[in-house]
N, C-alpha and C positions, 0 to 999 in steps of 0.2 A: 118499717118503723122508723121514727125520727131517733137518731143518735148524734149526740154531740159528745166529743172528747177533746179535753183541753190537755195542753203539754206546754214545756217550757217555763213552769216555777222553779224557784230553788233559792238559795241564800246569796244574798249580794250585800255590798257595802253601801251606807248611804252614799248618794251620788252616782251611784251605777246604774246600769241599764239591764234589762231584760225584755225578750220578745216572747209573747204568749201566742199561741197558736189553738185554734178550735176547728177540729175536722168535722164535719156535718155530713150524714148520709140519711136517706130514707124520704128526702123531699126534694120540690124543687127550688134549691138552694138561692138561685139568683133572684128570685121573686120576692124573697122575704127579708125583711130587716132583721139585723143580728145585733146582739148587744152583749158587752160586757159588766157584770155585775161583780162586786166583792163584798166580804163578810168578815170583820175583824173580830176577834175574840172579845165577846160580851156585847156585841153591838149588832144593829139589825143590818139585814143585807141592802147594799145601796148601788144604785145605777151609776156605772164608772163612764162608761161611754156607748155610743149607738151609732149605727150605720145603715141608712135605707138601701133598698133596692138600687136606687139611682146613685150610690154612695154620697149621698148628704151626711154629715156628721154632727154629733152635738156630743158635749162633754159636762161632767160635773166641773163645778169651778175650782174643786180641790187639785184636778189634775189638767186644767188647761195649760196648753205651752209645754206641758211634760210628756203627755200620752198622747200617741196617735193610734186611730183604729182604722183598719183598711181591710179590703177583702178581695180574695183572688177566686172568681166565680169558675174558673176553669178547673182550680183544685179544690172547688167547695170548702174554703176555709177562710175564716176571719183571724185577724192578726190583732194584737194589741202591743205596740211598742211602747215601752215605758223608760222615759229617762229621767235623769236626775231624782232617782229614788229616794224617798224619805223614809225614816222609820213608822211614820203613821201609815205608809202604804202598804204594812205588812197585813197580809188577810188571805184568805182562801179567794181565789178568783174564780168565776162561773161564766160560762157562755148561756146564753140564751136565746130563744126565738119563740114565736107565738103564731098559732092559727087560731084566728079569732081570739075566744076568751080562753083558750088551752094555751098553757105555758110549758115549753120543754125546757129542760136544764141539763147540763153536764155535770159530772161529779166534782169537777174542781180542781184547780192545781194551787199547791200553796206557795205565796211568796214571802218570803223573809228578809226584811231590809235591817241588817245588824252589824255593827262593826265587832 
């Protein structure tokens, strides 16, 4: 079965960096698009970044120039490098993929940006 396991979250000061990882299993990772979403307290879940099977990327306007999504098909892992973090980046970050109309989610990893 499809499994997505996020890691790498934590507490970081404003201006700092973190790298999130999402280890995938149970499907042919290399042929599927992968996405990172986030959900801040009291807000709806939002798409942060996406990467296609051909490594074409796109980003939410709020993170462009600061976050980078990448994938390692040999390791079945997708990454989110987050630089110049701001307090408003505080959220639970989720890894996502889909097969047709079915979405798959990890359990999330908490990122807290605070001094």
